[in-house]
C-alpha positions as CSV (number, residue, x, y, z in Angstrom):
1,M,133.8,112.9,128.8
2,A,133.5,112.5,125.0
3,Q,135.1,109.1,125.3
4,R,132.5,108.0,127.9
5,I,129.6,109.1,125.7
6,V,131.0,107.3,122.7
7,C,131.5,104.1,124.8
8,L,128.0,104.4,126.2
9,V,126.5,104.8,122.7
10,L,128.5,101.8,121.4
11,M,127.4,99.7,124.3
12,L,123.7,100.6,123.8
13,C,123.9,99.9,120.1
14,S,125.5,96.5,120.6
15,A,123.2,95.5,123.4
16,S,120.1,96.4,121.4
17,G,121.4,94.4,118.4
18,L,121.9,91.3,120.6
19,G,118.3,91.2,121.7
20,M,116.7,91.7,118.4
21,G,116.5,88.8,115.9
22,R,115.0,88.8,112.5
23,V,111.3,88.3,112.8
24,E,110.0,85.9,110.1
25,A,106.4,86.4,109.0
26,A,104.2,85.7,106.0
27,W,100.9,86.9,104.6
28,L,97.8,84.8,104.8
29,G,95.1,85.9,102.3
30,F,91.4,85.0,101.7
31,R,89.5,85.8,98.5
32,N,85.7,85.5,98.4
33,D,84.9,83.5,95.3
34,T,81.2,83.1,96.3
35,E,78.3,85.2,95.0
36,A,77.4,86.4,98.5
37,A,79.0,88.5,101.2
38,V,80.7,86.2,103.8
39,V,82.2,86.8,107.2
40,I,85.5,85.1,108.0
41,Q,87.2,84.7,111.4
42,T,90.6,83.1,111.9
43,G,91.7,81.7,115.2
44,S,95.0,80.5,116.6
45,L,95.7,77.7,119.1
46,V,97.4,79.2,122.2
47,G,98.0,77.0,125.1
48,N,95.6,74.3,123.9
49,R,92.8,77.0,123.6
50,L,91.4,78.5,120.4
51,V,91.8,82.3,120.5
52,P,89.5,83.9,117.8
53,G,90.6,86.8,115.7
54,V,88.5,89.8,114.6
55,P,85.7,88.8,112.1
56,Q,86.1,90.3,108.7
57,R,83.3,90.8,106.1
58,L,84.3,90.1,102.5
59,L,82.1,91.1,99.6
60,P,82.0,88.9,96.4
61,G,85.5,89.1,94.8
62,E,87.1,90.9,97.7
63,T,90.4,89.8,99.2
64,S,91.7,90.3,102.7
65,W,95.3,89.8,103.9
66,E,96.5,89.0,107.4
67,W,100.1,89.2,108.6
68,V,101.0,86.0,110.5
69,G,104.2,84.3,111.8
70,E,105.9,81.8,109.6
71,E,104.9,78.2,109.9
72,S,101.5,79.2,111.3
73,R,98.2,77.3,111.2
74,R,94.8,79.1,111.5
75,Q,91.4,77.7,112.2
76,V,88.9,79.4,109.9
77,R,85.2,80.0,110.3
78,V,83.2,81.2,107.3
79,S,79.5,82.2,107.3
80,V,77.1,84.0,105.0
81,G,75.9,87.4,106.2
82,G,76.8,88.8,109.5
83,Q,76.2,85.8,111.6
84,L,79.1,83.5,112.6
85,G,76.6,80.9,113.9
86,S,76.5,78.9,110.6
87,A,80.2,78.1,110.8
88,A,81.9,76.0,108.2
89,R,83.2,72.7,109.3
90,G,86.9,71.9,109.8
91,L,88.5,74.6,107.7
92,E,92.2,75.1,108.3
93,A,94.7,77.4,106.6
94,S,98.4,77.1,107.0
95,V,101.4,79.3,106.0
96,G,105.0,78.2,105.6
97,K,107.8,80.5,104.5
98,L,105.8,81.9,101.6
99,D,102.7,84.0,101.5
100,V,99.5,82.1,100.7
101,L,96.2,83.0,99.2
102,Y,93.1,80.9,99.8
103,A,89.9,81.1,97.8
104,I,86.6,80.7,99.7
105,R,84.3,78.7,97.5
106,V,80.9,76.9,97.8
107,R,80.9,73.2,97.1
108,R,77.9,71.0,96.5
109,L,77.6,67.3,97.4
110,A,75.7,64.8,95.3
111,N,72.8,65.0,97.8
112,G,72.5,68.8,97.2
113,E,74.1,69.8,100.5
114,T,76.4,72.9,100.2
115,F,79.4,73.8,102.3
116,F,82.3,76.2,102.2
117,A,85.7,75.1,101.1
118,L,89.1,76.8,101.2
119,E,91.3,76.1,98.2
120,K,94.9,77.3,98.0
121,V,95.1,79.3,94.8
122,W,98.5,81.1,95.1
123,E,101.8,80.8,97.0
124,G,104.7,83.2,96.7
125,R,106.0,86.5,98.0
126,R,103.8,89.6,97.9
127,R,105.6,92.8,96.9
128,T,106.4,95.0,99.9
129,K,107.7,98.5,100.3
130,P,111.4,98.9,99.6
131,G,113.6,98.0,102.5
132,I,111.0,95.7,104.1
133,R,111.8,92.0,103.9
């Protein structure tokens, strides 16, 4: 009887090990470098359709981190205040094997028009808790 229990435990351990691979992920961060509170919303393309994430409000100087799969691209909408209607045009953030931090900044054109821009300001590995890779 004891042999059967040991065999069953070994079979379950090996079977669970076969189905689980290492999940690769990275952190995608956004820092508000503007002088106003902004709302950011990332979205992913799933089956040729944009699936929006949860909007996040960032105060001036505040940073937000999102855990995403490696080699990911995110469409990003940025607006001032609580309205996502005044979305920024064509912003895209991408993550490779390393964590990435983007700064949200306001840019002015020669004609006085202003718009949001994402600028990559850091790439590397954030510190995690011991044992988590």
